[in-house]
CHARMM-style PDB file with segment names, atoms N, HN, CA, C and O in Angstrom:
ATOM      1  N   MET     1    -157.363-151.975 -80.778  1.00  0.00      PROA
ATOM      2  CA  MET     1    -157.622-152.673 -79.321  1.00  0.00      PROA
ATOM      3  C   MET     1    -158.546-151.816 -78.693  1.00  0.00      PROA
ATOM      4  O   MET     1    -158.382-150.601 -78.583  1.00  0.00      PROA
ATOM      5  N   SER     2    -159.746-152.597 -78.184  1.00  0.00      PROA
ATOM      6  HN  SER     2    -159.880-153.584 -78.274  1.00  0.00      PROA
ATOM      7  CA  SER     2    -160.812-151.889 -77.463  1.00  0.00      PROA
ATOM      8  C   SER     2    -160.421-151.167 -76.340  1.00  0.00      PROA
ATOM      9  O   SER     2    -159.574-151.573 -75.544  1.00  0.00      PROA
ATOM     10  N   LYS     3    -161.027-150.083 -76.250  1.00  0.00      PROA
ATOM     11  HN  LYS     3    -161.714-149.753 -76.897  1.00  0.00      PROA
ATOM     12  CA  LYS     3    -160.794-149.275 -74.934  1.00  0.00      PROA
ATOM     13  C   LYS     3    -162.141-148.910 -74.084  1.00  0.00      PROA
ATOM     14  O   LYS     3    -162.398-147.809 -73.597  1.00  0.00      PROA
ATOM     15  N   ALA     4    -162.809-149.899 -74.029  1.00  0.00      PROA
ATOM     16  HN  ALA     4    -162.601-150.793 -74.424  1.00  0.00      PROA
ATOM     17  CA  ALA     4    -164.170-149.711 -73.525  1.00  0.00      PROA
ATOM     18  C   ALA     4    -163.984-149.592 -72.044  1.00  0.00      PROA
ATOM     19  O   ALA     4    -164.823-148.892 -71.477  1.00  0.00      PROA
ATOM     20  N   HSD     5    -162.966-150.187 -71.236  1.00  0.00      PROA
ATOM     21  HN  HSD     5    -162.284-150.755 -71.697  1.00  0.00      PROA
ATOM     22  CA  HSD     5    -162.782-150.151 -70.044  1.00  0.00      PROA
ATOM     23  C   HSD     5    -161.834-149.092 -69.779  1.00  0.00      PROA
ATOM     24  O   HSD     5    -161.157-149.321 -68.777  1.00  0.00      PROA
ATOM     25  N   ARG     6    -161.587-148.053 -70.339  1.00  0.00      PROA
ATOM     26  HN  ARG     6    -162.137-147.866 -71.153  1.00  0.00      PROA
ATOM     27  CA  ARG     6    -160.542-147.181 -69.868  1.00  0.00      PROA
ATOM     28  C   ARG     6    -161.415-145.661 -70.438  1.00  0.00      PROA
ATOM     29  O   ARG     6    -162.115-145.591 -71.448  1.00  0.00      PROA
ATOM     30  N   GLY     7    -161.135-144.592 -69.506  1.00  0.00      PROA
ATOM     31  HN  GLY     7    -160.566-144.649 -68.685  1.00  0.00      PROA
ATOM     32  CA  GLY     7    -161.364-143.320 -70.006  1.00  0.00      PROA
ATOM     33  C   GLY     7    -162.773-142.832 -70.131  1.00  0.00      PROA
ATOM     34  O   GLY     7    -163.610-142.726 -69.235  1.00  0.00      PROA
ATOM     35  N   LYS     8    -162.886-142.548 -71.427  1.00  0.00      PROA
ATOM     36  HN  LYS     8    -162.206-142.633 -72.155  1.00  0.00      PROA
ATOM     37  CA  LYS     8    -164.268-141.864 -71.691  1.00  0.00      PROA
ATOM     38  C   LYS     8    -165.504-142.968 -71.766  1.00  0.00      PROA
ATOM     39  O   LYS     8    -166.695-142.664 -71.830  1.00  0.00      PROA
ATOM     40  N   GLY     9    -165.042-144.123 -71.748  1.00  0.00      PROA
ATOM     41  HN  GLY     9    -164.075-144.370 -71.696  1.00  0.00      PROA
ATOM     42  CA  GLY     9    -166.240-145.328 -71.513  1.00  0.00      PROA
ATOM     43  C   GLY     9    -166.753-145.341 -70.294  1.00  0.00      PROA
ATOM     44  O   GLY     9    -167.889-145.802 -70.192  1.00  0.00      PROA
ATOM     45  N   LEU    10    -166.145-144.904 -69.209  1.00  0.00      PROA
ATOM     46  HN  LEU    10    -165.222-144.529 -69.292  1.00  0.00      PROA
ATOM     47  CA  LEU    10    -166.376-145.199 -67.746  1.00  0.00      PROA
ATOM     48  C   LEU    10    -167.148-144.179 -67.202  1.00  0.00      PROA
ATOM     49  O   LEU    10    -167.595-144.169 -66.055  1.00  0.00      PROA
ATOM     50  N   VAL    11    -167.320-143.169 -68.200  1.00  0.00      PROA
ATOM     51  HN  VAL    11    -166.957-143.178 -69.132  1.00  0.00      PROA
ATOM     52  CA  VAL    11    -168.159-141.893 -67.783  1.00  0.00      PROA
ATOM     53  C   VAL    11    -169.679-142.352 -67.155  1.00  0.00      PROA
ATOM     54  O   VAL    11    -170.047-141.646 -66.216  1.00  0.00      PROA
ATOM     55  N   GLU    12    -170.432-143.245 -67.484  1.00  0.00      PROA
ATOM     56  HN  GLU    12    -170.132-143.819 -68.247  1.00  0.00      PROA
ATOM     57  CA  GLU    12    -171.654-143.526 -67.352  1.00  0.00      PROA
ATOM     58  C   GLU    12    -171.577-144.597 -65.696  1.00  0.00      PROA
ATOM     59  O   GLU    12    -172.585-144.914 -65.066  1.00  0.00      PROA
ATOM     60  N   HSD    13    -170.248-144.949 -65.328  1.00  0.00      PROA
ATOM     61  HN  HSD    13    -169.428-144.691 -65.840  1.00  0.00      PROA
ATOM     62  CA  HSD    13    -170.194-145.468 -63.936  1.00  0.00      PROA
ATOM     63  C   HSD    13    -170.102-144.422 -62.956  1.00  0.00      PROA
ATOM     64  O   HSD    13    -169.781-143.280 -63.283  1.00  0.00      PROA
ATOM     65  N   VAL    14    -170.346-144.721 -61.866  1.00  0.00      PROA
ATOM     66  HN  VAL    14    -170.607-145.649 -61.600  1.00  0.00      PROA
ATOM     67  CA  VAL    14    -170.075-143.959 -60.574  1.00  0.00      PROA
ATOM     68  C   VAL    14    -168.667-143.933 -60.386  1.00  0.00      PROA
ATOM     69  O   VAL    14    -168.097-145.024 -60.412  1.00  0.00      PROA
ATOM     70  N   LYS    15    -167.733-142.513 -60.130  1.00  0.00      PROA
ATOM     71  HN  LYS    15    -168.196-141.627 -60.109  1.00  0.00      PROA
ATOM     72  CA  LYS    15    -166.568-142.655 -59.632  1.00  0.00      PROA
ATOM     73  C   LYS    15    -165.548-143.127 -60.556  1.00  0.00      PROA
ATOM     74  O   LYS    15    -164.421-143.360 -60.119  1.00  0.00      PROA
ATOM     75  N   GLY    16    -165.878-143.324 -62.032  1.00  0.00      PROA
ATOM     76  HN  GLY    16    -166.793-143.134 -62.386  1.00  0.00      PROA
ATOM     77  CA  GLY    16    -165.408-143.771 -63.044  1.00  0.00      PROA
ATOM     78  C   GLY    16    -164.955-145.240 -62.799  1.00  0.00      PROA
ATOM     79  O   GLY    16    -163.867-145.675 -63.174  1.00  0.00      PROA
ATOM     80  N   GLY    17    -166.026-146.059 -62.042  1.00  0.00      PROA
ATOM     81  HN  GLY    17    -166.911-145.705 -61.737  1.00  0.00      PROA
ATOM     82  CA  GLY    17    -165.872-147.593 -61.987  1.00  0.00      PROA
ATOM     83  C   GLY    17    -165.360-148.042 -60.826  1.00  0.00      PROA
ATOM     84  O   GLY    17    -165.391-149.224 -60.484  1.00  0.00      PROA
ATOM     85  N   ARG    18    -164.886-147.156 -60.197  1.00  0.00      PROA
ATOM     86  HN  ARG    18    -164.861-146.196 -60.474  1.00  0.00      PROA
ATOM     87  CA  ARG    18    -163.656-147.474 -58.743  1.00  0.00      PROA
ATOM     88  C   ARG    18    -164.711-147.739 -57.683  1.00  0.00      PROA
ATOM     89  O   ARG    18    -165.659-146.962 -57.564  1.00  0.00      PROA
ATOM     90  N   ALA    19    -164.593-148.699 -56.989  1.00  0.00      PROA
ATOM     91  HN  ALA    19    -163.824-149.330 -57.085  1.00  0.00      PROA
ATOM     92  CA  ALA    19    -165.325-149.137 -55.800  1.00  0.00      PROA
ATOM     93  C   ALA    19    -164.697-150.285 -55.056  1.00  0.00      PROA
ATOM     94  O   ALA    19    -163.471-150.391 -55.074  1.00  0.00      PROA
ATOM     95  N   THR    20    -165.368-151.069 -54.467  1.00  0.00      PROA
ATOM     96  HN  THR    20    -166.364-150.983 -54.453  1.00  0.00      PROA
ATOM     97  CA  THR    20    -164.707-152.247 -53.563  1.00  0.00      PROA
ATOM     98  C   THR    20    -165.313-153.330 -54.307  1.00  0.00      PROA
ATOM     99  O   THR    20    -166.474-153.270 -54.710  1.00  0.00      PROA
ATOM    100  N   CYS    21    -164.475-154.417 -54.516  1.00  0.00      PROA
ATOM    101  HN  CYS    21    -163.531-154.466 -54.189  1.00  0.00      PROA
ATOM    102  CA  CYS    21    -164.676-155.590 -55.248  1.00  0.00      PROA
ATOM    103  C   CYS    21    -165.147-156.615 -54.229  1.00  0.00      PROA
ATOM    104  O   CYS    21    -164.458-157.009 -53.287  1.00  0.00      PROA
ATOM    105  N   PRO    22    -166.573-157.069 -54.548  1.00  0.00      PROA
ATOM    106  CA  PRO    22    -167.316-157.884 -53.619  1.00  0.00      PROA
ATOM    107  C   PRO    22    -166.534-159.385 -53.332  1.00  0.00      PROA
ATOM    108  O   PRO    22    -166.876-160.015 -52.331  1.00  0.00      PROA
ATOM    109  N   LEU    23    -165.537-159.909 -54.185  1.00  0.00      PROA
ATOM    110  HN  LEU    23    -165.259-159.398 -54.998  1.00  0.00      PROA
ATOM    111  CA  LEU    23    -164.887-161.214 -53.834  1.00  0.00      PROA
ATOM    112  C   LEU    23    -163.469-160.771 -53.185  1.00  0.00      PROA
ATOM    113  O   LEU    23    -163.237-161.203 -52.056  1.00  0.00      PROA
ATOM    114  N   CYS    24    -162.711-160.119 -53.675  1.00  0.00      PROA
ATOM    115  HN  CYS    24    -162.900-159.767 -54.592  1.00  0.00      PROA
ATOM    116  CA  CYS    24    -161.272-159.905 -53.141  1.00  0.00      PROA
ATOM    117  C   CYS    24    -161.242-159.057 -52.121  1.00  0.00      PROA
ATOM    118  O   CYS    24    -160.308-159.166 -51.327  1.00  0.00      PROA
ATOM    119  N   LYS    25    -162.246-158.033 -51.915  1.00  0.00      PROA
ATOM    120  HN  LYS    25    -163.006-157.945 -52.560  1.00  0.00      PROA
ATOM    121  CA  LYS    25    -162.362-156.967 -51.079  1.00  0.00      PROA
ATOM    122  C   LYS    25    -161.365-155.812 -51.346  1.00  0.00      PROA
ATOM    123  O   LYS    25    -161.281-154.880 -50.546  1.00  0.00      PROA
ATOM    124  N   ARG    26    -160.613-155.869 -52.463  1.00  0.00      PROA
ATOM    125  HN  ARG    26    -160.682-156.626 -53.113  1.00  0.00      PROA
ATOM    126  CA  ARG    26    -159.670-154.506 -52.841  1.00  0.00      PROA
ATOM    127  C   ARG    26    -160.571-153.439 -52.838  1.00  0.00      PROA
ATOM    128  O   ARG    26    -161.702-153.645 -53.278  1.00  0.00      PROA
ATOM    129  N   THR    27    -160.202-152.102 -52.331  1.00  0.00      PROA
ATOM    130  HN  THR    27    -159.283-151.935 -51.973  1.00  0.00      PROA
ATOM    131  CA  THR    27    -160.708-150.750 -52.491  1.00  0.00      PROA
ATOM    132  C   THR    27    -159.981-150.153 -53.472  1.00  0.00      PROA
ATOM    133  O   THR    27    -158.807-150.446 -53.699  1.00  0.00      PROA
ATOM    134  N   GLY    28    -160.676-149.237 -54.140  1.00  0.00      PROA
ATOM    135  HN  GLY    28    -161.630-148.999 -53.955  1.00  0.00      PROA
ATOM    136  CA  GLY    28    -160.288-148.331 -55.170  1.00  0.00      PROA
ATOM    137  C   GLY    28    -159.874-148.906 -56.376  1.00  0.00      PROA
ATOM    138  O   GLY    28    -159.001-148.393 -57.076  1.00  0.00      PROA
ATOM    139  N   ILE    29    -160.423-149.885 -56.638  1.00  0.00      PROA
ATOM    140  HN  ILE    29    -161.133-150.301 -56.069  1.00  0.00      PROA
ATOM    141  CA  ILE    29    -160.082-150.749 -57.966  1.00  0.00      PROA
ATOM    142  C   ILE    29    -161.291-150.626 -58.841  1.00  0.00      PROA
ATOM    143  O   ILE    29    -162.388-150.394 -58.333  1.00  0.00      PROA
ATOM    144  N   LYS    30    -161.139-150.776 -60.175  1.00  0.00      PROA
ATOM    145  HN  LYS    30    -160.248-150.965 -60.588  1.00  0.00      PROA
ATOM    146  CA  LYS    30    -162.076-150.541 -61.047  1.00  0.00      PROA
ATOM    147  C   LYS    30    -162.986-152.020 -61.064  1.00  0.00      PROA
ATOM    148  O   LYS    30    -162.535-153.101 -61.443  1.00  0.00      PROA
ATOM    149  N   VAL    31    -164.216-151.801 -60.614  1.00  0.00      PROA
ATOM    150  HN  VAL    31    -164.582-150.922 -60.306  1.00  0.00      PROA
ATOM    151  CA  VAL    31    -165.148-153.012 -60.602  1.00  0.00      PROA
ATOM    152  C   VAL    31    -166.270-152.770 -61.894  1.00  0.00      PROA
ATOM    153  O   VAL    31    -167.340-152.214 -61.646  1.00  0.00      PROA
ATOM    154  N   ILE    32    -165.970-153.188 -63.163  1.00  0.00      PROA
ATOM    155  HN  ILE    32    -165.100-153.640 -63.364  1.00  0.00      PROA
ATOM    156  CA  ILE    32    -166.718-152.776 -64.146  1.00  0.00      PROA
ATOM    157  C   ILE    32    -167.141-154.048 -64.868  1.00  0.00      PROA
ATOM    158  O   ILE    32    -167.878-153.910 -65.845  1.00  0.00      PROA
ATOM    159  N   TYR    33    -166.803-155.135 -64.544  1.00  0.00      PROA
ATOM    160  HN  TYR    33    -166.204-155.247 -63.751  1.00  0.00      PROA
ATOM    161  CA  TYR    33    -166.963-156.569 -65.323  1.00  0.00      PROA
ATOM    162  C   TYR    33    -168.252-157.163 -64.725  1.00  0.00      PROA
ATOM    163  O   TYR    33    -168.113-157.487 -63.546  1.00  0.00      PROA
ATOM    164  N   GLU    34    -169.416-157.377 -65.223  1.00  0.00      PROA
ATOM    165  HN  GLU    34    -169.529-157.114 -66.182  1.00  0.00      PROA
ATOM    166  CA  GLU    34    -170.573-157.894 -64.637  1.00  0.00      PROA
ATOM    167  C   GLU    34    -170.275-159.623 -65.000  1.00  0.00      PROA
ATOM    168  O   GLU    34    -169.955-160.175 -66.053  1.00  0.00      PROA
ATOM    169  N   GLN    35    -170.544-160.166 -63.601  1.00  0.00      PROA
ATOM    170  HN  GLN    35    -170.804-159.717 -62.746  1.00  0.00      PROA
ATOM    171  CA  GLN    35    -170.707-161.584 -63.632  1.00  0.00      PROA
ATOM    172  C   GLN    35    -171.697-162.264 -63.109  1.00  0.00      PROA
ATOM    173  O   GLN    35    -172.117-161.710 -62.093  1.00  0.00      PROA
ATOM    174  N   ASP    36    -172.269-163.277 -63.389  1.00  0.00      PROA
ATOM    175  HN  ASP    36    -171.928-163.726 -64.214  1.00  0.00      PROA
ATOM    176  CA  ASP    36    -173.526-163.828 -62.783  1.00  0.00      PROA
ATOM    177  C   ASP    36    -172.871-164.928 -61.863  1.00  0.00      PROA
ATOM    178  O   ASP    36    -172.086-165.793 -62.251  1.00  0.00      PROA
ATOM    179  N   ILE    37    -173.343-164.737 -60.540  1.00  0.00      PROA
ATOM    180  HN  ILE    37    -173.980-164.034 -60.225  1.00  0.00      PROA
ATOM    181  CA  ILE    37    -172.548-165.667 -59.383  1.00  0.00      PROA
ATOM    182  C   ILE    37    -173.957-166.061 -58.404  1.00  0.00      PROA
ATOM    183  O   ILE    37    -174.613-165.208 -57.806  1.00  0.00      PROA
ATOM    184  N   ASN    38    -174.223-167.421 -58.394  1.00  0.00      PROA
ATOM    185  HN  ASN    38    -173.690-168.113 -58.880  1.00  0.00      PROA
ATOM    186  CA  ASN    38    -175.296-167.860 -57.798  1.00  0.00      PROA
ATOM    187  C   ASN    38    -176.613-167.191 -58.128  1.00  0.00      PROA
ATOM    188  O   ASN    38    -177.412-166.929 -57.230  1.00  0.00      PROA
ATOM    189  N   GLU    39    -176.905-166.854 -59.649  1.00  0.00      PROA
ATOM    190  HN  GLU    39    -176.256-167.067 -60.379  1.00  0.00      PROA
ATOM    191  CA  GLU    39    -178.079-166.362 -60.004  1.00  0.00      PROA
ATOM    192  C   GLU    39    -178.413-164.763 -59.776  1.00  0.00      PROA
ATOM    193  O   GLU    39    -179.504-164.230 -59.979  1.00  0.00      PROA
ATOM    194  N   LYS    40    -177.240-164.144 -59.316  1.00  0.00      PROA
ATOM    195  HN  LYS    40    -176.353-164.576 -59.151  1.00  0.00      PROA
ATOM    196  CA  LYS    40    -177.278-162.622 -59.007  1.00  0.00      PROA
ATOM    197  C   LYS    40    -176.053-162.218 -59.777  1.00  0.00      PROA
ATOM    198  O   LYS    40    -175.074-162.923 -60.024  1.00  0.00      PROA
ATOM    199  N   LYS    41    -176.279-160.903 -60.132  1.00  0.00      PROA
ATOM    200  HN  LYS    41    -177.074-160.331 -59.932  1.00  0.00      PROA
ATOM    201  CA  LYS    41    -175.410-160.102 -61.034  1.00  0.00      PROA
ATOM    202  C   LYS    41    -174.441-159.356 -60.216  1.00  0.00      PROA
ATOM    203  O   LYS    41    -174.958-158.515 -59.481  1.00  0.00      PROA
ATOM    204  N   PHE    42    -173.156-159.462 -60.166  1.00  0.00      PROA
ATOM    205  HN  PHE    42    -172.736-160.146 -60.763  1.00  0.00      PROA
ATOM    206  CA  PHE    42    -172.346-158.680 -59.575  1.00  0.00      PROA
ATOM    207  C   PHE    42    -171.268-158.051 -60.421  1.00  0.00      PROA
ATOM    208  O   PHE    42    -170.851-158.637 -61.420  1.00  0.00      PROA
ATOM    209  N   THR    43    -170.793-156.845 -60.040  1.00  0.00      PROA
ATOM    210  HN  THR    43    -171.132-156.369 -59.228  1.00  0.00      PROA
ATOM    211  CA  THR    43    -169.750-156.240 -60.619  1.00  0.00      PROA
ATOM    212  C   THR    43    -168.234-156.508 -60.033  1.00  0.00      PROA
ATOM    213  O   THR    43    -167.959-156.062 -58.919  1.00  0.00      PROA
ATOM    214  N   VAL    44    -167.280-157.218 -60.769  1.00  0.00      PROA
ATOM    215  HN  VAL    44    -167.503-157.580 -61.674  1.00  0.00      PROA
ATOM    216  CA  VAL    44    -166.054-157.708 -60.046  1.00  0.00      PROA
ATOM    217  C   VAL    44    -165.017-156.974 -60.835  1.00  0.00      PROA
ATOM    218  O   VAL    44    -165.279-156.329 -61.851  1.00  0.00      PROA
ATOM    219  N   CYS    45    -163.738-157.115 -60.276  1.00  0.00      PROA
ATOM    220  HN  CYS    45    -163.525-157.639 -59.451  1.00  0.00      PROA
ATOM    221  CA  CYS    45    -162.577-156.368 -60.854  1.00  0.00      PROA
ATOM    222  C   CYS    45    -161.939-157.287 -61.928  1.00  0.00      PROA
ATOM    223  O   CYS    45    -162.512-158.374 -62.007  1.00  0.00      PROA
ATOM    224  N   LYS    46    -161.032-157.140 -62.662  1.00  0.00      PROA
ATOM    225  HN  LYS    46    -160.567-156.257 -62.597  1.00  0.00      PROA
ATOM    226  CA  LYS    46    -160.512-157.594 -63.820  1.00  0.00      PROA
ATOM    227  C   LYS    46    -159.879-158.857 -63.250  1.00  0.00      PROA
ATOM    228  O   LYS    46    -159.938-159.874 -63.941  1.00  0.00      PROA
ATOM    229  N   GLN    47    -159.321-158.896 -62.142  1.00  0.00      PROA
ATOM    230  HN  GLN    47    -159.273-158.070 -61.580  1.00  0.00      PROA
ATOM    231  CA  GLN    47    -158.526-160.227 -61.761  1.00  0.00      PROA
ATOM    232  C   GLN    47    -159.449-161.087 -61.197  1.00  0.00      PROA
ATOM    233  O   GLN    47    -159.193-162.285 -61.320  1.00  0.00      PROA
ATOM    234  N   CYS    48    -160.395-160.797 -60.647  1.00  0.00      PROA
ATOM    235  HN  CYS    48    -160.602-159.824 -60.547  1.00  0.00      PROA
ATOM    236  CA  CYS    48    -161.454-161.875 -60.271  1.00  0.00      PROA
ATOM    237  C   CYS    48    -162.304-162.293 -61.358  1.00  0.00      PROA
ATOM    238  O   CYS    48    -162.712-163.455 -61.370  1.00  0.00      PROA
ATOM    239  N   LYS    49    -162.612-161.500 -62.258  1.00  0.00      PROA
ATOM    240  HN  LYS    49    -162.280-160.556 -62.248  1.00  0.00      PROA
ATOM    241  CA  LYS    49    -163.314-162.032 -63.579  1.00  0.00      PROA
ATOM    242  C   LYS    49    -162.219-163.094 -64.144  1.00  0.00      PROA
ATOM    243  O   LYS    49    -162.739-164.135 -64.547  1.00  0.00      PROA
ATOM    244  N   THR    50    -160.816-163.032 -64.250  1.00  0.00      PROA
ATOM    245  HN  THR    50    -160.394-162.187 -63.922  1.00  0.00      PROA
ATOM    246  CA  THR    50    -159.954-163.934 -64.756  1.00  0.00      PROA
ATOM    247  C   THR    50    -160.109-165.136 -64.006  1.00  0.00      PROA
ATOM    248  O   THR    50    -160.124-166.236 -64.558  1.00  0.00      PROA
ATOM    249  N   ALA    51    -160.247-164.955 -62.555  1.00  0.00      PROA
ATOM    250  HN  ALA    51    -160.235-164.062 -62.106  1.00  0.00      PROA
ATOM    251  CA  ALA    51    -160.076-166.329 -61.710  1.00  0.00      PROA
ATOM    252  C   ALA    51    -161.164-166.892 -61.694  1.00  0.00      PROA
ATOM    253  O   ALA    51    -161.063-168.107 -61.527  1.00  0.00      PROA
ATOM    254  N   LEU    52    -162.510-166.390 -61.833  1.00  0.00      PROA
ATOM    255  HN  LEU    52    -162.592-165.402 -61.968  1.00  0.00      PROA
ATOM    256  CA  LEU    52    -163.444-167.059 -62.153  1.00  0.00      PROA
ATOM    257  C   LEU    52    -163.744-167.849 -63.382  1.00  0.00      PROA
ATOM    258  O   LEU    52    -164.405-168.886 -63.437  1.00  0.00      PROA
ATOM    259  N   ALA    53    -163.222-167.276 -64.261  1.00  0.00      PROA
ATOM    260  HN  ALA    53    -162.685-166.433 -64.216  1.00  0.00      PROA
ATOM    261  CA  ALA    53    -163.309-168.103 -65.686  1.00  0.00      PROA
ATOM    262  C   ALA    53    -162.224-169.088 -65.569  1.00  0.00      PROA
ATOM    263  O   ALA    53    -162.288-170.076 -66.300  1.00  0.00      PROA
ATOM    264  N   LYS    54    -161.187-168.957 -64.717  1.00  0.00      PROA
ATOM    265  HN  LYS    54    -161.134-168.154 -64.123  1.00  0.00      PROA
ATOM    266  CA  LYS    54    -160.383-170.311 -64.807  1.00  0.00      PROA
ATOM    267  C   LYS    54    -160.770-171.038 -63.511  1.00  0.00      PROA
ATOM    268  O   LYS    54    -159.914-171.732 -62.963  1.00  0.00      PROA
ATOM    269  N   GLY    55    -161.979-170.931 -62.991  1.00  0.00      PROA
ATOM    270  HN  GLY    55    -162.675-170.367 -63.436  1.00  0.00      PROA
ATOM    271  CA  GLY    55    -162.404-172.007 -61.788  1.00  0.00      PROA
ATOM    272  C   GLY    55    -161.790-171.759 -60.549  1.00  0.00      PROA
ATOM    273  O   GLY    55    -161.971-172.645 -59.714  1.00  0.00      PROA
ATOM    274  N   LYS    56    -160.911-170.505 -60.099  1.00  0.00      PROA
ATOM    275  HN  LYS    56    -160.764-169.786 -60.778  1.00  0.00      PROA
ATOM    276  CA  LYS    56    -160.675-170.427 -58.975  1.00  0.00      PROA
ATOM    277  C   LYS    56    -161.597-169.429 -58.017  1.00  0.00      PROA
ATOM    278  O   LYS    56    -162.671-169.050 -58.483  1.00  0.00      PROA
ATOM    279  N   LEU    57    -161.314-169.120 -57.067  1.00  0.00      PROA
ATOM    280  HN  LEU    57    -160.442-169.428 -56.688  1.00  0.00      PROA
ATOM    281  CA  LEU    57    -162.163-168.211 -56.021  1.00  0.00      PROA
ATOM    282  C   LEU    57    -163.393-168.802 -55.752  1.00  0.00      PROA
ATOM    283  O   LEU    57    -164.356-168.038 -55.698  1.00  0.00      PROA
ATOM    284  N   GLN    58    -163.615-170.230 -55.534  1.00  0.00      PROA
ATOM    285  HN  GLN    58    -162.832-170.850 -55.578  1.00  0.00      PROA
ATOM    286  CA  GLN    58    -164.632-170.954 -55.281  1.00  0.00      PROA
ATOM    287  C   GLN    58    -164.906-170.673 -53.799  1.00  0.00      PROA
ATOM    288  O   GLN    58    -166.104-170.554 -53.542  1.00  0.00      PROA
ATOM    289  N   GLU    59    -164.035-170.538 -52.736  1.00  0.00      PROA
ATOM    290  HN  GLU    59    -163.062-170.635 -52.944  1.00  0.00      PROA
ATOM    291  CA  GLU    59    -164.564-170.146 -51.340  1.00  0.00      PROA
ATOM    292  C   GLU    59    -165.061-168.865 -51.377  1.00  0.00      PROA
ATOM    293  O   GLU    59    -166.059-168.650 -50.688  1.00  0.00      PROA
ATOM    294  N   ALA    60    -164.529-167.837 -52.114  1.00  0.00      PROA
ATOM    295  HN  ALA    60    -163.719-168.011 -52.673  1.00  0.00      PROA
ATOM    296  CA  ALA    60    -165.372-166.575 -52.041  1.00  0.00      PROA
ATOM    297  C   ALA    60    -166.650-166.528 -52.571  1.00  0.00      PROA
ATOM    298  O   ALA    60    -167.517-165.920 -51.943  1.00  0.00      PROA
ATOM    299  N   VAL    61    -166.891-167.025 -53.536  1.00  0.00      PROA
ATOM    300  HN  VAL    61    -166.187-167.519 -54.046  1.00  0.00      PROA
ATOM    301  CA  VAL    61    -168.160-167.365 -54.229  1.00  0.00      PROA
ATOM    302  C   VAL    61    -169.269-168.102 -53.396  1.00  0.00      PROA
ATOM    303  O   VAL    61    -170.460-167.807 -53.499  1.00  0.00      PROA
ATOM    304  N   ALA    62    -168.802-169.057 -52.585  1.00  0.00      PROA
ATOM    305  HN  ALA    62    -167.835-169.296 -52.502  1.00  0.00      PROA
ATOM    306  CA  ALA    62    -169.656-169.463 -51.609  1.00  0.00      PROA
ATOM    307  C   ALA    62    -170.015-168.801 -50.552  1.00  0.00      PROA
ATOM    308  O   ALA    62    -171.050-168.984 -49.913  1.00  0.00      PROA
ATOM    309  N   ALA    63    -169.043-167.893 -50.303  1.00  0.00      PROA
ATOM    310  HN  ALA    63    -168.202-167.745 -50.823  1.00  0.00      PROA
ATOM    311  CA  ALA    63    -169.639-166.703 -49.248  1.00  0.00      PROA
ATOM    312  C   ALA    63    -170.502-166.103 -49.695  1.00  0.00      PROA
ATOM    313  O   ALA    63    -171.378-165.801 -48.886  1.00  0.00      PROA
ATOM    314  N   LEU    64    -170.657-165.731 -50.858  1.00  0.00      PROA
ATOM    315  HN  LEU    64    -169.945-165.976 -51.516  1.00  0.00      PROA
ATOM    316  CA  LEU    64    -171.666-164.553 -51.402  1.00  0.00      PROA
ATOM    317  C   LEU    64    -173.085-165.507 -51.324  1.00  0.00      PROA
ATOM    318  OT1 LEU    64    -174.170-165.028 -51.655  1.00  0.00      PROA
TER     319      LEU     64
END
């Protein structure tokens, strides 16, 4: 099982990858997944990455 998003793999991220997600506005959550939204790159949390893959969060994407 891959451990790229836990522990030692997060050293290159600021604060271990923890910040505020631009879509769901959660604070102190890991935002380490890059997504192309409206031809811009954003780093989002795991829950938002899954929701975007399933076609949800369209209103949050429109706000960006």
